[in-house]
PDB file of N, CA, C, O and CB in Angstrom:
ATOM      1  N   UNK A   1       1.002  -1.116  -0.011  1.00  0.00           N
ATOM      2  CA  UNK A   1       0.016  -0.095  -0.155  1.00  0.00           C
ATOM      3  C   UNK A   1       1.182   1.029  -0.078  1.00  0.00           C
ATOM      4  O   UNK A   1       2.180   1.030   0.642  1.00  0.00           O
ATOM      5  CB  UNK A   1      -1.313  -0.070   1.062  1.00  0.00           C
ATOM      6  N   UNK A   2       0.782   1.936  -0.984  1.00  0.00           N
ATOM      7  CA  UNK A   2       1.691   3.423  -0.830  1.00  0.00           C
ATOM      8  C   UNK A   2       1.274   4.138  -0.065  1.00  0.00           C
ATOM      9  O   UNK A   2       0.175   3.799   0.375  1.00  0.00           O
ATOM     10  CB  UNK A   2       1.833   4.323  -1.896  1.00  0.00           C
ATOM     11  N   UNK A   3       1.789   5.274   0.422  1.00  0.00           N
ATOM     12  CA  UNK A   3       1.568   6.381   1.126  1.00  0.00           C
ATOM     13  C   UNK A   3       0.693   7.202   0.639  1.00  0.00           C
ATOM     14  O   UNK A   3      -0.260   7.687   1.249  1.00  0.00           O
ATOM     15  CB  UNK A   3       2.566   6.989   1.331  1.00  0.00           C
ATOM     16  N   UNK A   4       1.091   7.435  -0.827  1.00  0.00           N
ATOM     17  CA  UNK A   4       0.049   8.385  -1.693  1.00  0.00           C
ATOM     18  C   UNK A   4      -1.382   8.216  -1.210  1.00  0.00           C
ATOM     19  O   UNK A   4      -2.121   9.073  -0.723  1.00  0.00           O
ATOM     20  CB  UNK A   4       0.049   8.000  -3.342  1.00  0.00           C
ATOM     21  N   UNK A   5      -1.699   6.472  -1.531  1.00  0.00           N
ATOM     22  CA  UNK A   5      -3.048   6.040  -1.786  1.00  0.00           C
ATOM     23  C   UNK A   5      -3.778   6.436  -0.373  1.00  0.00           C
ATOM     24  O   UNK A   5      -5.007   6.498  -0.375  1.00  0.00           O
ATOM     25  CB  UNK A   5      -3.122   4.360  -2.200  1.00  0.00           C
ATOM     26  N   UNK A   6      -3.049   6.709   0.844  1.00  0.00           N
ATOM     27  CA  UNK A   6      -3.940   6.815   2.023  1.00  0.00           C
ATOM     28  C   UNK A   6      -4.332   8.158   2.232  1.00  0.00           C
ATOM     29  O   UNK A   6      -5.354   8.384   2.880  1.00  0.00           O
ATOM     30  CB  UNK A   6      -3.325   6.311   3.253  1.00  0.00           C
ATOM     31  N   UNK A   7      -3.469   9.322   1.643  1.00  0.00           N
ATOM     32  CA  UNK A   7      -3.860  10.652   1.988  1.00  0.00           C
ATOM     33  C   UNK A   7      -5.266  11.334   1.463  1.00  0.00           C
ATOM     34  O   UNK A   7      -5.634  11.508   0.301  1.00  0.00           O
ATOM     35  CB  UNK A   7      -2.779  11.440   1.533  1.00  0.00           C
ATOM     36  N   UNK A   8      -5.761  11.579   2.385  1.00  0.00           N
ATOM     37  CA  UNK A   8      -7.281  12.067   2.309  1.00  0.00           C
ATOM     38  C   UNK A   8      -7.423  13.580   2.156  1.00  0.00           C
ATOM     39  O   UNK A   8      -8.391  14.022   1.537  1.00  0.00           O
ATOM     40  CB  UNK A   8      -8.090  11.656   3.647  1.00  0.00           C
ATOM     41  N   UNK A   9      -6.476  14.426   2.707  1.00  0.00           N
ATOM     42  CA  UNK A   9      -6.539  15.991   2.674  1.00  0.00           C
ATOM     43  C   UNK A   9      -5.299  16.475   2.767  1.00  0.00           C
ATOM     44  O   UNK A   9      -4.501  15.679   3.264  1.00  0.00           O
ATOM     45  CB  UNK A   9      -7.341  16.639   3.754  1.00  0.00           C
ATOM     46  N   UNK A  10      -4.806  17.668   2.409  1.00  0.00           N
ATOM     47  CA  UNK A  10      -3.612  18.234   2.698  1.00  0.00           C
ATOM     48  C   UNK A  10      -4.159  19.534   3.209  1.00  0.00           C
ATOM     49  O   UNK A  10      -5.274  19.995   2.965  1.00  0.00           O
ATOM     50  CB  UNK A  10      -2.587  18.300   1.502  1.00  0.00           C
ATOM     51  N   UNK A  11      -3.286  20.021   3.897  1.00  0.00           N
ATOM     52  CA  UNK A  11      -3.138  21.544   4.540  1.00  0.00           C
ATOM     53  C   UNK A  11      -2.881  22.623   2.989  1.00  0.00           C
ATOM     54  O   UNK A  11      -2.466  22.146   1.933  1.00  0.00           O
ATOM     55  CB  UNK A  11      -1.412  21.597   5.879  1.00  0.00           C
ATOM     56  N   UNK A  12      -3.134  23.695   3.125  1.00  0.00           N
ATOM     57  CA  UNK A  12      -2.938  24.578   2.259  1.00  0.00           C
ATOM     58  C   UNK A  12      -1.974  25.731   2.811  1.00  0.00           C
ATOM     59  O   UNK A  12      -2.231  26.516   3.724  1.00  0.00           O
ATOM     60  CB  UNK A  12      -4.213  25.006   1.832  1.00  0.00           C
ATOM     61  N   UNK A  13      -0.917  25.660   2.119  1.00  0.00           N
ATOM     62  CA  UNK A  13       0.332  26.323   2.347  1.00  0.00           C
ATOM     63  C   UNK A  13       0.137  28.166   2.926  1.00  0.00           C
ATOM     64  O   UNK A  13      -0.278  29.106   2.249  1.00  0.00           O
ATOM     65  CB  UNK A  13       1.167  26.152   0.746  1.00  0.00           C
ATOM     66  N   UNK A  14       0.503  28.176   4.061  1.00  0.00           N
ATOM     67  CA  UNK A  14       0.310  29.333   4.539  1.00  0.00           C
ATOM     68  C   UNK A  14       1.275  30.535   4.143  1.00  0.00           C
ATOM     69  O   UNK A  14       0.867  31.683   3.964  1.00  0.00           O
ATOM     70  CB  UNK A  14       0.281  29.116   5.811  1.00  0.00           C
ATOM     71  N   UNK A  15       2.398  30.198   4.045  1.00  0.00           N
ATOM     72  CA  UNK A  15       3.341  30.741   3.233  1.00  0.00           C
ATOM     73  C   UNK A  15       3.818  30.511   1.757  1.00  0.00           C
ATOM     74  O   UNK A  15       4.888  29.920   1.611  1.00  0.00           O
ATOM     75  CB  UNK A  15       4.193  30.588   3.847  1.00  0.00           C
ATOM     76  N   UNK A  16       3.292  30.825   0.916  1.00  0.00           N
ATOM     77  CA  UNK A  16       3.553  30.059  -0.436  1.00  0.00           C
ATOM     78  C   UNK A  16       4.977  29.878  -0.989  1.00  0.00           C
ATOM     79  O   UNK A  16       5.269  29.003  -1.804  1.00  0.00           O
ATOM     80  CB  UNK A  16       2.828  30.761  -1.513  1.00  0.00           C
ATOM     81  N   UNK A  17       5.925  30.861  -0.430  1.00  0.00           N
ATOM     82  CA  UNK A  17       7.457  31.046  -1.062  1.00  0.00           C
ATOM     83  C   UNK A  17       7.821  29.677  -0.269  1.00  0.00           C
ATOM     84  O   UNK A  17       8.359  28.740  -0.858  1.00  0.00           O
ATOM     85  CB  UNK A  17       8.548  32.734  -0.589  1.00  0.00           C
ATOM     86  N   UNK A  18       7.537  29.635   0.916  1.00  0.00           N
ATOM     87  CA  UNK A  18       8.047  28.515   1.665  1.00  0.00           C
ATOM     88  C   UNK A  18       7.708  26.777   0.973  1.00  0.00           C
ATOM     89  O   UNK A  18       8.320  25.710   1.021  1.00  0.00           O
ATOM     90  CB  UNK A  18       7.310  28.760   3.203  1.00  0.00           C
ATOM     91  N   UNK A  19       6.330  27.266   0.317  1.00  0.00           N
ATOM     92  CA  UNK A  19       5.982  25.638   0.038  1.00  0.00           C
ATOM     93  C   UNK A  19       6.633  25.087  -1.414  1.00  0.00           C
ATOM     94  O   UNK A  19       6.753  23.987  -1.952  1.00  0.00           O
ATOM     95  CB  UNK A  19       4.146  25.411  -0.064  1.00  0.00           C
ATOM     96  N   UNK A  20       6.977  26.452  -1.735  1.00  0.00           N
ATOM     97  CA  UNK A  20       7.577  26.336  -3.152  1.00  0.00           C
ATOM     98  C   UNK A  20       9.096  25.825  -3.294  1.00  0.00           C
ATOM     99  O   UNK A  20       9.675  25.240  -4.210  1.00  0.00           O
ATOM    100  CB  UNK A  20       7.508  27.751  -3.805  1.00  0.00           C
ATOM    101  N   UNK A  21       9.518  26.280  -2.014  1.00  0.00           N
ATOM    102  CA  UNK A  21      10.851  25.841  -1.931  1.00  0.00           C
ATOM    103  C   UNK A  21      10.789  24.161  -1.322  1.00  0.00           C
ATOM    104  O   UNK A  21      11.709  23.386  -1.583  1.00  0.00           O
ATOM    105  CB  UNK A  21      11.717  26.977  -0.893  1.00  0.00           C
ATOM    106  N   UNK A  22       9.825  23.821  -0.654  1.00  0.00           N
ATOM    107  CA  UNK A  22       9.415  22.189  -0.514  1.00  0.00           C
ATOM    108  C   UNK A  22       9.289  21.632  -1.986  1.00  0.00           C
ATOM    109  O   UNK A  22      10.011  20.727  -2.404  1.00  0.00           O
ATOM    110  CB  UNK A  22       7.805  21.925   0.348  1.00  0.00           C
ATOM    111  N   UNK A  23       8.248  22.290  -2.781  1.00  0.00           N
ATOM    112  CA  UNK A  23       8.127  21.719  -4.402  1.00  0.00           C
ATOM    113  C   UNK A  23       9.372  21.218  -5.147  1.00  0.00           C
ATOM    114  O   UNK A  23       9.448  20.326  -5.993  1.00  0.00           O
ATOM    115  CB  UNK A  23       7.611  22.893  -5.369  1.00  0.00           C
ATOM    116  N   UNK A  24      10.250  21.938  -4.675  1.00  0.00           N
ATOM    117  CA  UNK A  24      11.506  22.255  -5.610  1.00  0.00           C
ATOM    118  C   UNK A  24      12.213  20.977  -5.035  1.00  0.00           C
ATOM    119  O   UNK A  24      12.649  20.049  -5.716  1.00  0.00           O
ATOM    120  CB  UNK A  24      12.427  23.931  -5.386  1.00  0.00           C
ATOM    121  N   UNK A  25      12.254  21.084  -3.674  1.00  0.00           N
ATOM    122  CA  UNK A  25      13.174  20.007  -3.071  1.00  0.00           C
ATOM    123  C   UNK A  25      12.715  18.396  -3.276  1.00  0.00           C
ATOM    124  O   UNK A  25      13.519  17.464  -3.279  1.00  0.00           O
ATOM    125  CB  UNK A  25      13.250  20.317  -1.465  1.00  0.00           C
ATOM    126  N   UNK A  26      11.543  18.287  -3.413  1.00  0.00           N
ATOM    127  CA  UNK A  26      10.753  16.903  -3.615  1.00  0.00           C
ATOM    128  C   UNK A  26      10.292  16.856  -4.927  1.00  0.00           C
ATOM    129  O   UNK A  26       9.313  16.120  -5.057  1.00  0.00           O
ATOM    130  CB  UNK A  26       9.501  16.693  -2.669  1.00  0.00           C
ATOM    131  N   UNK A  27      10.631  17.334  -5.814  1.00  0.00           N
ATOM    132  CA  UNK A  27      10.033  17.611  -7.496  1.00  0.00           C
ATOM    133  C   UNK A  27      10.558  15.754  -7.526  1.00  0.00           C
ATOM    134  O   UNK A  27      11.557  15.161  -7.119  1.00  0.00           O
ATOM    135  CB  UNK A  27      11.235  19.298  -8.996  1.00  0.00           C
ATOM    136  N   UNK A  28       9.322  15.337  -8.213  1.00  0.00           N
ATOM    137  CA  UNK A  28       9.376  14.245  -8.614  1.00  0.00           C
ATOM    138  C   UNK A  28       8.811  12.838  -8.027  1.00  0.00           C
ATOM    139  O   UNK A  28       8.826  11.662  -8.392  1.00  0.00           O
ATOM    140  CB  UNK A  28      10.415  14.272  -8.754  1.00  0.00           C
ATOM    141  N   UNK A  29       8.236  13.678  -6.777  1.00  0.00           N
ATOM    142  CA  UNK A  29       7.292  12.851  -5.800  1.00  0.00           C
ATOM    143  C   UNK A  29       5.759  12.538  -6.470  1.00  0.00           C
ATOM    144  O   UNK A  29       5.325  13.266  -7.363  1.00  0.00           O
ATOM    145  CB  UNK A  29       7.084  13.794  -4.316  1.00  0.00           C
ATOM    146  N   UNK A  30       5.101  11.554  -6.028  1.00  0.00           N
ATOM    147  CA  UNK A  30       3.881  11.602  -6.496  1.00  0.00           C
ATOM    148  C   UNK A  30       2.965  12.680  -6.170  1.00  0.00           C
ATOM    149  O   UNK A  30       3.009  13.057  -4.999  1.00  0.00           O
ATOM    150  CB  UNK A  30       3.379  10.565  -6.197  1.00  0.00           C
ATOM    151  N   UNK A  31       1.988  13.373  -7.095  1.00  0.00           N
ATOM    152  CA  UNK A  31       1.624  14.106  -7.049  1.00  0.00           C
ATOM    153  C   UNK A  31       0.616  14.632  -5.943  1.00  0.00           C
ATOM    154  O   UNK A  31       0.081  15.740  -5.979  1.00  0.00           O
ATOM    155  CB  UNK A  31       1.504  14.031  -7.940  1.00  0.00           C
ATOM    156  N   UNK A  32       0.464  13.834  -5.116  1.00  0.00           N
ATOM    157  CA  UNK A  32      -0.589  13.698  -3.446  1.00  0.00           C
ATOM    158  C   UNK A  32       0.336  13.792  -2.542  1.00  0.00           C
ATOM    159  O   UNK A  32       0.125  14.449  -1.523  1.00  0.00           O
ATOM    160  CB  UNK A  32      -1.525  12.114  -3.002  1.00  0.00           C
ATOM    161  N   UNK A  33       1.383  13.227  -2.732  1.00  0.00           N
ATOM    162  CA  UNK A  33       2.646  13.513  -1.513  1.00  0.00           C
ATOM    163  C   UNK A  33       3.176  14.903  -1.807  1.00  0.00           C
ATOM    164  O   UNK A  33       3.189  15.764  -0.928  1.00  0.00           O
ATOM    165  CB  UNK A  33       4.113  12.331  -1.596  1.00  0.00           C
ATOM    166  N   UNK A  34       3.592  15.115  -2.979  1.00  0.00           N
ATOM    167  CA  UNK A  34       3.967  16.627  -3.158  1.00  0.00           C
ATOM    168  C   UNK A  34       2.741  17.342  -2.577  1.00  0.00           C
ATOM    169  O   UNK A  34       2.819  17.538  -1.364  1.00  0.00           O
ATOM    170  CB  UNK A  34       4.257  17.098  -4.810  1.00  0.00           C
ATOM    171  N   UNK A  35       1.845  17.689  -3.062  1.00  0.00           N
ATOM    172  CA  UNK A  35       0.702  18.269  -2.393  1.00  0.00           C
ATOM    173  C   UNK A  35       0.935  18.687  -0.982  1.00  0.00           C
ATOM    174  O   UNK A  35       1.052  19.810  -0.491  1.00  0.00           O
ATOM    175  CB  UNK A  35      -0.387  17.342  -2.418  1.00  0.00           C
ATOM    176  N   UNK A  36       0.982  17.147  -0.300  1.00  0.00           N
ATOM    177  CA  UNK A  36       0.809  17.261   1.296  1.00  0.00           C
ATOM    178  C   UNK A  36       2.140  18.079   1.983  1.00  0.00           C
ATOM    179  O   UNK A  36       2.143  18.847   2.945  1.00  0.00           O
ATOM    180  CB  UNK A  36       0.707  15.575   2.003  1.00  0.00           C
ATOM    181  N   UNK A  37       3.108  17.688   1.245  1.00  0.00           N
ATOM    182  CA  UNK A  37       4.843  18.467   2.032  1.00  0.00           C
ATOM    183  C   UNK A  37       4.753  19.618   1.484  1.00  0.00           C
ATOM    184  O   UNK A  37       5.403  20.435   2.135  1.00  0.00           O
ATOM    185  CB  UNK A  37       6.654  17.775   1.573  1.00  0.00           C
ATOM    186  N   UNK A  38       4.188  20.122   0.477  1.00  0.00           N
ATOM    187  CA  UNK A  38       4.298  21.322   0.249  1.00  0.00           C
ATOM    188  C   UNK A  38       2.967  22.355   1.186  1.00  0.00           C
ATOM    189  O   UNK A  38       2.994  23.576   1.333  1.00  0.00           O
ATOM    190  CB  UNK A  38       4.288  21.327  -1.385  1.00  0.00           C
ATOM    191  N   UNK A  39       1.961  21.445   1.668  1.00  0.00           N
ATOM    192  CA  UNK A  39       1.272  22.244   2.697  1.00  0.00           C
ATOM    193  C   UNK A  39       1.763  22.433   3.856  1.00  0.00           C
ATOM    194  O   UNK A  39       1.502  23.365   4.616  1.00  0.00           O
ATOM    195  CB  UNK A  39       0.189  21.837   2.960  1.00  0.00           C
ATOM    196  N   UNK A  40       2.688  21.313   4.072  1.00  0.00           N
ATOM    197  CA  UNK A  40       2.875  21.370   5.596  1.00  0.00           C
ATOM    198  C   UNK A  40       4.216  22.175   5.526  1.00  0.00           C
ATOM    199  O   UNK A  40       4.414  22.893   6.507  1.00  0.00           O
ATOM    200  CB  UNK A  40       2.974  19.770   6.456  1.00  0.00           C
ATOM    201  N   UNK A  41       5.010  22.186   4.716  1.00  0.00           N
ATOM    202  CA  UNK A  41       6.482  22.955   4.700  1.00  0.00           C
ATOM    203  C   UNK A  41       5.708  24.560   4.690  1.00  0.00           C
ATOM    204  O   UNK A  41       6.256  25.427   5.371  1.00  0.00           O
ATOM    205  CB  UNK A  41       7.727  22.507   2.972  1.00  0.00           C
ATOM    206  N   UNK A  42       4.679  24.856   4.060  1.00  0.00           N
ATOM    207  CA  UNK A  42       4.068  26.326   3.925  1.00  0.00           C
ATOM    208  C   UNK A  42       3.603  26.455   4.977  1.00  0.00           C
ATOM    209  O   UNK A  42       3.526  27.664   5.197  1.00  0.00           O
ATOM    210  CB  UNK A  42       3.062  26.681   2.928  1.00  0.00           C
ATOM    211  N   UNK A  43       3.173  25.802   5.918  1.00  0.00           N
ATOM    212  CA  UNK A  43       2.499  26.279   7.267  1.00  0.00           C
ATOM    213  C   UNK A  43       3.362  26.007   8.388  1.00  0.00           C
ATOM    214  O   UNK A  43       3.123  26.481   9.499  1.00  0.00           O
ATOM    215  CB  UNK A  43       1.124  25.579   7.559  1.00  0.00           C
ATOM    216  N   UNK A  44       4.192  25.385   8.191  1.00  0.00           N
ATOM    217  CA  UNK A  44       5.162  25.431   9.668  1.00  0.00           C
ATOM    218  C   UNK A  44       6.870  25.043   9.177  1.00  0.00           C
ATOM    219  O   UNK A  44       7.410  24.106   8.590  1.00  0.00           O
ATOM    220  CB  UNK A  44       4.468  23.919  11.035  1.00  0.00           C
ATOM    221  N   UNK A  45       7.319  26.334   9.787  1.00  0.00           N
ATOM    222  CA  UNK A  45       8.712  26.548   9.473  1.00  0.00           C
ATOM    223  C   UNK A  45       9.521  25.402  10.082  1.00  0.00           C
ATOM    224  O   UNK A  45      10.431  24.755   9.565  1.00  0.00           O
ATOM    225  CB  UNK A  45       9.200  27.932   9.996  1.00  0.00           C
ATOM    226  N   UNK A  46       9.033  25.309  11.180  1.00  0.00           N
ATOM    227  CA  UNK A  46       9.833  23.982  11.682  1.00  0.00           C
ATOM    228  C   UNK A  46       9.651  22.600  11.285  1.00  0.00           C
ATOM    229  O   UNK A  46      10.434  21.734  11.678  1.00  0.00           O
ATOM    230  CB  UNK A  46       9.674  23.844  12.966  1.00  0.00           C
ATOM    231  N   UNK A  47       8.632  22.331  10.504  1.00  0.00           N
ATOM    232  CA  UNK A  47       8.382  20.957   9.766  1.00  0.00           C
ATOM    233  C   UNK A  47       9.413  21.276   8.699  1.00  0.00           C
ATOM    234  O   UNK A  47      10.440  20.653   8.430  1.00  0.00           O
ATOM    235  CB  UNK A  47       6.691  20.604   9.144  1.00  0.00           C
ATOM    236  N   UNK A  48       8.905  22.414   8.130  1.00  0.00           N
ATOM    237  CA  UNK A  48      10.160  22.611   6.356  1.00  0.00           C
ATOM    238  C   UNK A  48      11.290  22.373   6.935  1.00  0.00           C
ATOM    239  O   UNK A  48      11.811  21.377   6.431  1.00  0.00           O
ATOM    240  CB  UNK A  48      10.443  24.444   5.339  1.00  0.00           C
ATOM    241  N   UNK A  49      11.937  22.851   7.801  1.00  0.00           N
ATOM    242  CA  UNK A  49      13.196  22.735   8.462  1.00  0.00           C
ATOM    243  C   UNK A  49      13.408  21.169   8.571  1.00  0.00           C
ATOM    244  O   UNK A  49      14.378  20.873   7.872  1.00  0.00           O
ATOM    245  CB  UNK A  49      13.201  23.513   9.914  1.00  0.00           C
ATOM    246  N   UNK A  50      12.984  20.305   9.049  1.00  0.00           N
ATOM    247  CA  UNK A  50      13.301  19.133   9.268  1.00  0.00           C
ATOM    248  C   UNK A  50      12.912  18.494   8.019  1.00  0.00           C
ATOM    249  O   UNK A  50      13.421  17.375   7.946  1.00  0.00           O
ATOM    250  CB  UNK A  50      12.758  18.631  10.450  1.00  0.00           C
ATOM    251  N   UNK A  51      12.160  18.808   6.957  1.00  0.00           N
ATOM    252  CA  UNK A  51      11.946  18.073   5.939  1.00  0.00           C
ATOM    253  C   UNK A  51      13.409  17.914   4.831  1.00  0.00           C
ATOM    254  O   UNK A  51      13.866  17.002   4.142  1.00  0.00           O
ATOM    255  CB  UNK A  51      10.653  18.748   5.313  1.00  0.00           C
ATOM    256  N   UNK A  52      13.870  19.607   5.176  1.00  0.00           N
ATOM    257  CA  UNK A  52      15.111  19.604   4.540  1.00  0.00           C
ATOM    258  C   UNK A  52      16.568  19.223   5.294  1.00  0.00           C
ATOM    259  O   UNK A  52      17.700  19.242   4.811  1.00  0.00           O
ATOM    260  CB  UNK A  52      15.170  20.894   4.043  1.00  0.00           C
ATOM    261  N   UNK A  53      16.242  18.962   6.306  1.00  0.00           N
ATOM    262  CA  UNK A  53      17.309  18.511   6.712  1.00  0.00           C
ATOM    263  C   UNK A  53      17.523  16.842   6.883  1.00  0.00           C
ATOM    264  O   UNK A  53      18.592  16.249   7.031  1.00  0.00           O
ATOM    265  CB  UNK A  53      17.449  19.212   7.831  1.00  0.00           C
ATOM    266  N   UNK A  54      16.550  16.439   6.835  1.00  0.00           N
ATOM    267  CA  UNK A  54      15.960  15.009   6.492  1.00  0.00           C
ATOM    268  C   UNK A  54      15.502  14.459   5.391  1.00  0.00           C
ATOM    269  O   UNK A  54      14.814  13.439   5.365  1.00  0.00           O
ATOM    270  CB  UNK A  54      15.064  14.780   7.086  1.00  0.00           C
ATOM    271  N   UNK A  55      15.995  15.354   4.061  1.00  0.00           N
ATOM    272  CA  UNK A  55      14.897  14.693   2.863  1.00  0.00           C
ATOM    273  C   UNK A  55      15.392  13.485   2.151  1.00  0.00           C
ATOM    274  O   UNK A  55      14.749  12.993   1.223  1.00  0.00           O
ATOM    275  CB  UNK A  55      14.577  15.772   1.605  1.00  0.00           C
ATOM    276  N   UNK A  56      16.674  12.933   2.625  1.00  0.00           N
ATOM    277  CA  UNK A  56      16.728  11.908   2.004  1.00  0.00           C
ATOM    278  C   UNK A  56      16.041  10.651   2.989  1.00  0.00           C
ATOM    279  O   UNK A  56      15.494   9.697   2.436  1.00  0.00           O
ATOM    280  CB  UNK A  56      18.173  11.787   1.568  1.00  0.00           C
ATOM    281  N   UNK A  57      16.101  10.720   4.115  1.00  0.00           N
ATOM    282  CA  UNK A  57      15.088   9.723   4.856  1.00  0.00           C
ATOM    283  C   UNK A  57      14.037   9.940   4.382  1.00  0.00           C
ATOM    284  O   UNK A  57      13.666   8.932   3.780  1.00  0.00           O
ATOM    285  CB  UNK A  57      14.899   9.773   6.271  1.00  0.00           C
ATOM    286  N   UNK A  58      13.230  10.841   4.314  1.00  0.00           N
ATOM    287  CA  UNK A  58      11.537  11.191   3.600  1.00  0.00           C
ATOM    288  C   UNK A  58      11.959  10.603   2.745  1.00  0.00           C
ATOM    289  O   UNK A  58      12.185   9.473   3.177  1.00  0.00           O
ATOM    290  CB  UNK A  58      10.767  12.727   3.163  1.00  0.00           C
ATOM    291  N   UNK A  59      12.288  10.692   1.482  1.00  0.00           N
ATOM    292  CA  UNK A  59      12.262  10.244   0.460  1.00  0.00           C
ATOM    293  C   UNK A  59      12.222   8.449   0.694  1.00  0.00           C
ATOM    294  O   UNK A  59      11.392   7.674   0.217  1.00  0.00           O
ATOM    295  CB  UNK A  59      13.398  10.932  -0.264  1.00  0.00           C
ATOM    296  N   UNK A  60      13.135   8.193   1.380  1.00  0.00           N
ATOM    297  CA  UNK A  60      13.096   6.740   1.267  1.00  0.00           C
ATOM    298  C   UNK A  60      12.343   5.899   2.202  1.00  0.00           C
ATOM    299  O   UNK A  60      12.401   4.673   2.301  1.00  0.00           O
ATOM    300  CB  UNK A  60      14.329   6.299   1.317  1.00  0.00           C
ATOM    301  N   UNK A  61      11.401   6.981   3.086  1.00  0.00           N
ATOM    302  CA  UNK A  61      10.940   6.148   4.025  1.00  0.00           C
ATOM    303  C   UNK A  61       9.218   6.566   2.753  1.00  0.00           C
ATOM    304  O   UNK A  61       8.399   5.652   2.658  1.00  0.00           O
ATOM    305  CB  UNK A  61      11.220   6.732   6.195  1.00  0.00           C
ATOM    306  N   UNK A  62       8.954   7.820   2.012  1.00  0.00           N
ATOM    307  CA  UNK A  62       7.639   7.505   1.533  1.00  0.00           C
ATOM    308  C   UNK A  62       7.993   6.368   0.333  1.00  0.00           C
ATOM    309  O   UNK A  62       6.917   5.985  -0.126  1.00  0.00           O
ATOM    310  CB  UNK A  62       6.797   8.959   0.975  1.00  0.00           C
ATOM    311  N   UNK A  63       8.624   5.993  -0.039  1.00  0.00           N
ATOM    312  CA  UNK A  63       8.865   5.074  -0.925  1.00  0.00           C
ATOM    313  C   UNK A  63       8.998   3.634  -0.569  1.00  0.00           C
ATOM    314  O   UNK A  63       8.979   2.662  -1.325  1.00  0.00           O
ATOM    315  CB  UNK A  63       9.863   5.450  -1.490  1.00  0.00           C
ATOM    316  N   UNK A  64       9.117   3.673   0.529  1.00  0.00           N
ATOM    317  CA  UNK A  64       8.887   1.901   1.484  1.00  0.00           C
ATOM    318  C   UNK A  64       7.602   1.882   1.639  1.00  0.00           C
ATOM    319  O   UNK A  64       7.176   0.728   1.666  1.00  0.00           O
ATOM    320  CB  UNK A  64       9.602   1.598   3.268  1.00  0.00           C
ATOM    321  N   UNK A  65       6.739   2.748   1.763  1.00  0.00           N
ATOM    322  CA  UNK A  65       5.139   2.770   1.761  1.00  0.00           C
ATOM    323  C   UNK A  65       5.263   2.691   3.118  1.00  0.00           C
ATOM    324  O   UNK A  65       6.338   2.863   3.693  1.00  0.00           O
ATOM    325  CB  UNK A  65       4.145   1.561   0.953  1.00  0.00           C
ATOM    326  N   UNK A  66       3.765   2.328   3.918  1.00  0.00           N
ATOM    327  CA  UNK A  66       3.293   2.448   5.126  1.00  0.00           C
ATOM    328  C   UNK A  66       3.533   1.372   6.181  1.00  0.00           C
ATOM    329  O   UNK A  66       3.823   1.573   7.361  1.00  0.00           O
ATOM    330  CB  UNK A  66       2.063   2.638   4.962  1.00  0.00           C
ATOM    331  N   UNK A  67       3.319  -0.145   5.392  1.00  0.00           N
ATOM    332  CA  UNK A  67       3.496  -1.362   5.904  1.00  0.00           C
ATOM    333  C   UNK A  67       4.875  -1.482   7.190  1.00  0.00           C
ATOM    334  O   UNK A  67       4.837  -2.111   8.248  1.00  0.00           O
ATOM    335  CB  UNK A  67       3.728  -2.267   4.535  1.00  0.00           C
ATOM    336  N   UNK A  68       6.066  -0.603   6.605  1.00  0.00           N
ATOM    337  CA  UNK A  68       7.128  -0.951   7.738  1.00  0.00           C
ATOM    338  C   UNK A  68       6.812  -0.179   8.542  1.00  0.00           C
ATOM    339  O   UNK A  68       7.117  -0.766   9.580  1.00  0.00           O
ATOM    340  CB  UNK A  68       8.574  -0.859   7.534  1.00  0.00           C
ATOM    341  N   UNK A  69       6.056   1.547   9.054  1.00  0.00           N
ATOM    342  CA  UNK A  69       5.636   1.904   9.988  1.00  0.00           C
ATOM    343  C   UNK A  69       4.441   1.536  10.745  1.00  0.00           C
ATOM    344  O   UNK A  69       4.016   2.064  11.773  1.00  0.00           O
ATOM    345  CB  UNK A  69       5.686   2.770   9.771  1.00  0.00           C
ATOM    346  N   UNK A  70       3.897   0.417   9.995  1.00  0.00           N
ATOM    347  CA  UNK A  70       2.800  -0.288  10.776  1.00  0.00           C
ATOM    348  C   UNK A  70       3.171  -1.262  11.872  1.00  0.00           C
ATOM    349  O   UNK A  70       2.760  -1.468  13.014  1.00  0.00           O
ATOM    350  CB  UNK A  70       1.983  -1.032   9.851  1.00  0.00           C
ATOM    351  N   UNK A  71       4.160  -1.815  11.047  1.00  0.00           N
ATOM    352  CA  UNK A  71       4.700  -3.249  11.913  1.00  0.00           C
ATOM    353  C   UNK A  71       5.556  -2.569  13.495  1.00  0.00           C
ATOM    354  O   UNK A  71       5.691  -3.206  14.539  1.00  0.00           O
ATOM    355  CB  UNK A  71       6.210  -4.366  10.621  1.00  0.00           C
ATOM    356  N   UNK A  72       5.958  -1.345  13.276  1.00  0.00           N
ATOM    357  CA  UNK A  72       6.488  -0.915  14.616  1.00  0.00           C
ATOM    358  C   UNK A  72       7.664  -1.281  14.602  1.00  0.00           C
ATOM    359  O   UNK A  72       8.387  -1.071  15.576  1.00  0.00           O
ATOM    360  CB  UNK A  72       5.870  -1.394  15.792  1.00  0.00           C
TER     361      UNK A  72
END
């Protein structure tokens, strides 16, 4: 089961410039995932900084799907 298939809604970016920076960083992700990341990064400077700092880990985690997280 993909992460993208489980997204039911996304925040709208409060700061469009911050959201655009995340869009560039995660270009190539599924559109649903990208919308979630952009909205999150555009609303929270703290979460945006975590996404930037741990971009490689986040990409790998998103690609792995949700099953590994559910197994705990």
